Phi, psi and omega in degrees: 000131180265134174286142178229132176231125180050041178079003181254126175291135178261144178269182178284165180293325180212188182276331186204139172275122182258346177197143175204138169217195184288348183250330183219158170228129182246124180255147169265133176231131176223124176230122174285162177307130181085350181276152179224152170279151175290166174306136180206170180225141175263122179268356180227154170299155185206159174246142173245124177249113181279107177285319173224111187288165178200170175268112184242161174229134173260130175236123181278164182299335179271005175097358178292133180247129182233121175292133183225067175294128182234100181289153177306129180087353181288151177231132181231137173259139177222144176281156179283172167122303189290135173278126185204172171229156180244131179236133175274106180262004179272194181244017176237154175291136177260125176235132181211160167245127179250122185251107176277132178264113185279000000 
C-alpha cells in the first residue's frame, strides 16, 4: 500500500531495509551528488548516522527548505511527521543508516 498526502504518492524512507526487529528498522540510504529521495514521511522517531557525509537539503511538502549538512560520523535525532525529501547538493556521495525507533 502506498501512502498518499495531498494527492502525492510518498516513497520509502530509504533504498533498502538492512535490519528490522520489533524495536527498530534500519534503512540504507545512498545519494549521489544532485540525487534526491522522493517525498516521504517518517512515522517513527529516528536517528541518522552519516557513514559518508555530504551537504544535504531537506525540503518539506509545504516548501520549507532546511540545510542539513551531515558530516561523516555524525548522528542526528529527528522527530517523526513532516513529509519531506532529501537532496544531496554537495559533491560527495552520501551514505547513511537511518534507524527508526518503533
